[in-house]
BASEKE-92639 format. One record per atom (N, C-alpha, C): x negated, y, z; atom name; residue in three letters. Coordinates in pm, whole numbers, padded with zeros to 5 digits. Layout:
BEGIN
<node east="X" north="Y" up="Z" at="CA" aa="ALA"/>
...
END
This chain:
BEGIN
<node east="-02331" north="-00154" up="-00425" at="N" aa="MET"/>
<node east="-02246" north="-00246" up="-00424" at="CA" aa="MET"/>
<node east="-02222" north="-00395" up="-00419" at="C" aa="MET"/>
<node east="-02205" north="-00422" up="-00523" at="N" aa="ILE"/>
<node east="-02197" north="-00574" up="-00639" at="CA" aa="ILE"/>
<node east="-02350" north="-00634" up="-00635" at="C" aa="ILE"/>
<node east="-02470" north="-00527" up="-00675" at="N" aa="ALA"/>
<node east="-02584" north="-00578" up="-00634" at="CA" aa="ALA"/>
<node east="-02655" north="-00632" up="-00487" at="C" aa="ALA"/>
<node east="-02529" north="-00524" up="-00384" at="N" aa="LYS"/>
<node east="-02508" north="-00617" up="-00229" at="CA" aa="LYS"/>
<node east="-02500" north="-00699" up="-00174" at="C" aa="LYS"/>
<node east="-02405" north="-00800" up="-00223" at="N" aa="ILE"/>
<node east="-02295" north="-00896" up="-00231" at="CA" aa="ILE"/>
<node east="-02409" north="-01032" up="-00313" at="C" aa="ILE"/>
<node east="-02473" north="-00960" up="-00436" at="N" aa="ALA"/>
<node east="-02430" north="-01041" up="-00519" at="CA" aa="ALA"/>
<node east="-02628" north="-01142" up="-00430" at="C" aa="ALA"/>
<node east="-02669" north="-01038" up="-00376" at="N" aa="THR"/>
<node east="-02825" north="-01064" up="-00317" at="CA" aa="THR"/>
<node east="-02767" north="-01096" up="-00200" at="C" aa="THR"/>
<node east="-02683" north="-01090" up="-00065" at="N" aa="GLY"/>
<node east="-02588" north="-01123" up="00042" at="CA" aa="GLY"/>
<node east="-02639" north="-01018" up="00173" at="C" aa="GLY"/>
<node east="-02717" north="-00917" up="00098" at="N" aa="GLU"/>
<node east="-02694" north="-00834" up="00200" at="CA" aa="GLU"/>
<node east="-02579" north="-00785" up="00261" at="C" aa="GLU"/>
<node east="-02482" north="-00758" up="00250" at="N" aa="ILE"/>
<node east="-02342" north="-00692" up="00264" at="CA" aa="ILE"/>
<node east="-02231" north="-00883" up="00243" at="C" aa="ILE"/>
<node east="-02153" north="-00857" up="00317" at="N" aa="GLU"/>
<node east="-02058" north="-01042" up="00279" at="CA" aa="GLU"/>
<node east="-01912" north="-00882" up="00195" at="C" aa="GLU"/>
<node east="-01883" north="-00954" up="00125" at="N" aa="ASP"/>
<node east="-01723" north="-00965" up="00011" at="CA" aa="ASP"/>
<node east="-01619" north="-01022" up="00132" at="C" aa="ASP"/>
<node east="-01560" north="-00926" up="00143" at="N" aa="ILE"/>
<node east="-01388" north="-00970" up="00280" at="CA" aa="ILE"/>
<node east="-01311" north="-01013" up="00193" at="C" aa="ILE"/>
<node east="-01211" north="-01086" up="00138" at="N" aa="THR"/>
<node east="-01129" north="-01127" up="00085" at="CA" aa="THR"/>
<node east="-01078" north="-01231" up="00142" at="C" aa="THR"/>
<node east="-00955" north="-01188" up="00100" at="N" aa="THR"/>
<node east="-00802" north="-01285" up="00203" at="CA" aa="THR"/>
<node east="-00757" north="-01450" up="00086" at="C" aa="THR"/>
<node east="-00713" north="-01541" up="00170" at="N" aa="GLU"/>
<node east="-00631" north="-01606" up="00064" at="CA" aa="GLU"/>
<node east="-00653" north="-01624" up="-00072" at="C" aa="GLU"/>
<node east="-00621" north="-01457" up="-00102" at="N" aa="ASP"/>
<node east="-00528" north="-01486" up="-00267" at="CA" aa="ASP"/>
<node east="-00599" north="-01392" up="-00344" at="C" aa="ASP"/>
<node east="-00730" north="-01334" up="-00265" at="N" aa="GLY"/>
<node east="-00859" north="-01315" up="-00399" at="CA" aa="GLY"/>
<node east="-00826" north="-01136" up="-00311" at="C" aa="GLY"/>
<node east="-00787" north="-01045" up="-00305" at="N" aa="LYS"/>
<node east="-00780" north="-00986" up="-00310" at="CA" aa="LYS"/>
<node east="-00826" north="-00865" up="-00184" at="C" aa="LYS"/>
<node east="-00917" north="-00780" up="-00199" at="N" aa="ASN"/>
<node east="-01018" north="-00684" up="-00109" at="CA" aa="ASN"/>
<node east="-00906" north="-00685" up="00047" at="C" aa="ASN"/>
<node east="-00980" north="-00748" up="00127" at="N" aa="ALA"/>
<node east="-00899" north="-00768" up="00245" at="CA" aa="ALA"/>
<node east="-00859" north="-00589" up="00339" at="C" aa="ALA"/>
<node east="-00983" north="-00472" up="00261" at="N" aa="ALA"/>
<node east="-01002" north="-00350" up="00377" at="CA" aa="ALA"/>
<node east="-00828" north="-00318" up="00212" at="C" aa="ALA"/>
<node east="-00841" north="-00325" up="00147" at="N" aa="ALA"/>
<node east="-00791" north="-00225" up="00035" at="CA" aa="ALA"/>
<node east="-00646" north="-00305" up="00064" at="C" aa="ALA"/>
<node east="-00591" north="-00461" up="00098" at="N" aa="VAL"/>
<node east="-00530" north="-00475" up="00132" at="CA" aa="VAL"/>
<node east="-00433" north="-00367" up="00327" at="C" aa="VAL"/>
<node east="-00483" north="-00370" up="00363" at="N" aa="ALA"/>
<node east="-00452" north="-00316" up="00492" at="CA" aa="ALA"/>
<node east="-00478" north="-00123" up="00496" at="C" aa="ALA"/>
<node east="-00463" north="-00080" up="00386" at="N" aa="LEU"/>
<node east="-00447" north="00035" up="00309" at="CA" aa="LEU"/>
<node east="-00322" north="00063" up="00246" at="C" aa="LEU"/>
<node east="-00319" north="-00054" up="00164" at="N" aa="GLY"/>
<node east="-00161" north="-00118" up="00181" at="CA" aa="GLY"/>
<node east="-00038" north="-00074" up="00229" at="C" aa="GLY"/>
<node east="-00107" north="-00121" up="00288" at="N" aa="ARG"/>
<node east="00001" north="-00193" up="00428" at="CA" aa="ARG"/>
<node east="00064" north="-00051" up="00508" at="C" aa="ARG"/>
<node east="-00043" north="00054" up="00562" at="N" aa="MET"/>
<node east="-00025" north="00197" up="00611" at="CA" aa="MET"/>
<node east="00020" north="00306" up="00513" at="C" aa="MET"/>
<node east="00034" north="00294" up="00401" at="N" aa="GLY"/>
<node east="00053" north="00315" up="00311" at="CA" aa="GLY"/>
<node east="00199" north="00366" up="00303" at="C" aa="GLY"/>
<node east="00349" north="00321" up="00371" at="N" aa="GLY"/>
<node east="00427" north="00379" up="00369" at="CA" aa="GLY"/>
<node east="00483" north="00434" up="00505" at="C" aa="GLY"/>
<node east="00398" north="00377" up="00554" at="N" aa="LYS"/>
<node east="00385" north="00456" up="00678" at="CA" aa="LYS"/>
<node east="00382" north="00592" up="00747" at="C" aa="LYS"/>
<node east="00247" north="00619" up="00617" at="N" aa="ALA"/>
<node east="00163" north="00762" up="00640" at="CA" aa="ALA"/>
<node east="00242" north="00841" up="00576" at="C" aa="ALA"/>
<node east="00324" north="00793" up="00483" at="N" aa="ARG"/>
<node east="00373" north="00867" up="00368" at="CA" aa="ARG"/>
<node east="00516" north="00950" up="00420" at="C" aa="ARG"/>
<node east="00581" north="00869" up="00515" at="N" aa="ALA"/>
<node east="00675" north="00883" up="00566" at="CA" aa="ALA"/>
<node east="00671" north="00989" up="00695" at="C" aa="ALA"/>
<node east="00583" north="00957" up="00740" at="N" aa="GLU"/>
<node east="00505" north="01075" up="00858" at="CA" aa="GLU"/>
<node east="00515" north="01200" up="00794" at="C" aa="GLU"/>
<node east="00481" north="01186" up="00666" at="N" aa="GLY"/>
<node east="00441" north="01281" up="00601" at="CA" aa="GLY"/>
<node east="00545" north="01386" up="00582" at="C" aa="GLY"/>
<node east="00678" north="01370" up="00567" at="N" aa="MET"/>
<node east="00799" north="01411" up="00552" at="CA" aa="MET"/>
<node east="00877" north="01464" up="00634" at="C" aa="MET"/>
<node east="00934" north="01496" up="00634" at="N" aa="THR"/>
<node east="01088" north="01570" up="00717" at="CA" aa="THR"/>
<node east="01178" north="01451" up="00670" at="C" aa="THR"/>
<node east="01275" north="01453" up="00763" at="N" aa="ALA"/>
<node east="01358" north="01391" up="00748" at="CA" aa="ALA"/>
<node east="01464" north="01373" up="00624" at="C" aa="ALA"/>
<node east="01514" north="01542" up="00642" at="N" aa="LYS"/>
<node east="01558" north="01534" up="00506" at="CA" aa="LYS"/>
<node east="01523" north="01495" up="00334" at="C" aa="LYS"/>
<node east="01378" north="01471" up="00395" at="N" aa="ARG"/>
<node east="01302" north="01434" up="00269" at="CA" aa="ARG"/>
<node east="01315" north="01280" up="00202" at="C" aa="ARG"/>
<node east="01323" north="01209" up="00353" at="N" aa="ARG"/>
<node east="01306" north="01071" up="00304" at="CA" aa="ARG"/>
<node east="01488" north="01046" up="00318" at="C" aa="ARG"/>
<node east="01510" north="01112" up="00380" at="N" aa="LYS"/>
<node east="01683" north="01092" up="00344" at="CA" aa="LYS"/>
<node east="01713" north="01142" up="00140" at="C" aa="LYS"/>
<node east="01666" north="01206" up="00205" at="N" aa="GLU"/>
<node east="01653" north="01241" up="-00052" at="CA" aa="GLU"/>
<node east="01664" north="01134" up="-00093" at="C" aa="GLU"/>
<node east="01531" north="01077" up="-00022" at="N" aa="ILE"/>
<node east="01473" north="00937" up="-00163" at="CA" aa="ILE"/>
<node east="01500" north="00845" up="-00128" at="C" aa="ILE"/>
<node east="01561" north="00848" up="-00050" at="N" aa="ALA"/>
<node east="01648" north="00675" up="00017" at="CA" aa="ALA"/>
<node east="01852" north="00718" up="-00067" at="C" aa="ALA"/>
<node east="01885" north="00781" up="-00095" at="N" aa="LYS"/>
<node east="01983" north="00826" up="-00145" at="CA" aa="LYS"/>
<node east="01971" north="00813" up="-00280" at="C" aa="LYS"/>
<node east="01871" north="00883" up="-00348" at="N" aa="LYS"/>
<node east="01825" north="00835" up="-00487" at="CA" aa="LYS"/>
<node east="01782" north="00658" up="-00538" at="C" aa="LYS"/>
<node east="01706" north="00643" up="-00442" at="N" aa="ALA"/>
<node east="01727" north="00448" up="-00411" at="CA" aa="ALA"/>
<node east="01770" north="00414" up="-00399" at="C" aa="ALA"/>
<node east="01896" north="00438" up="-00341" at="N" aa="ALA"/>
<node east="02007" north="00310" up="-00293" at="CA" aa="ALA"/>
<node east="02106" north="00386" up="-00461" at="C" aa="ALA"/>
<node east="02104" north="00465" up="-00500" at="N" aa="LYS"/>
<node east="02205" north="00543" up="-00612" at="CA" aa="LYS"/>
<node east="02127" north="00446" up="-00670" at="C" aa="LYS"/>
<node east="02036" north="00438" up="-00759" at="N" aa="SER"/>
<node east="01921" north="00411" up="-00858" at="CA" aa="SER"/>
<node east="01958" north="00162" up="-00836" at="C" aa="SER"/>
<node east="01995" north="00125" up="-00712" at="N" aa="ARG"/>
<node east="01991" north="00004" up="-00656" at="CA" aa="ARG"/>
<node east="02107" north="-00028" up="-00711" at="C" aa="ARG"/>
<node east="02233" north="00055" up="-00647" at="N" aa="TRP"/>
<node east="02355" north="-00006" up="-00655" at="CA" aa="TRP"/>
<node east="02395" north="00031" up="-00840" at="C" aa="TRP"/>
<node east="02388" north="00086" up="-00892" at="N" aa="SER"/>
<node east="02388" north="00162" up="-01063" at="CA" aa="SER"/>
<node east="02323" north="00015" up="-01185" at="C" aa="SER"/>
<node east="02264" north="-00029" up="-01074" at="N" aa="LYS"/>
<node east="02180" north="-00144" up="-01190" at="CA" aa="LYS"/>
<node east="02337" north="-00262" up="-01246" at="C" aa="LYS"/>
<node east="02301" north="-00293" up="-01366" at="N" aa="THR"/>
<node east="02462" north="-00424" up="-01424" at="CA" aa="THR"/>
<node east="02402" north="-00532" up="-01441" at="C" aa="THR"/>
END
C-alpha cells in the first residue's frame, strides 16, 4: 500500500491533523457498536464503575 501511495496509484486520505480518515471513522463508531452489543444491565454496571472511579479521585 505504501508503494501504491508513493507511486500515485492510490491517494492517502488523511484528516487535517494527519490521522487516517478511515481509522477516525471507525473510532467514532466504536462506542456505539460496543453498547449495542451489551445488555442494559451490563451497560449499567460499566457506568456505575466509571462513576465510582471518577468521583473517588481526590
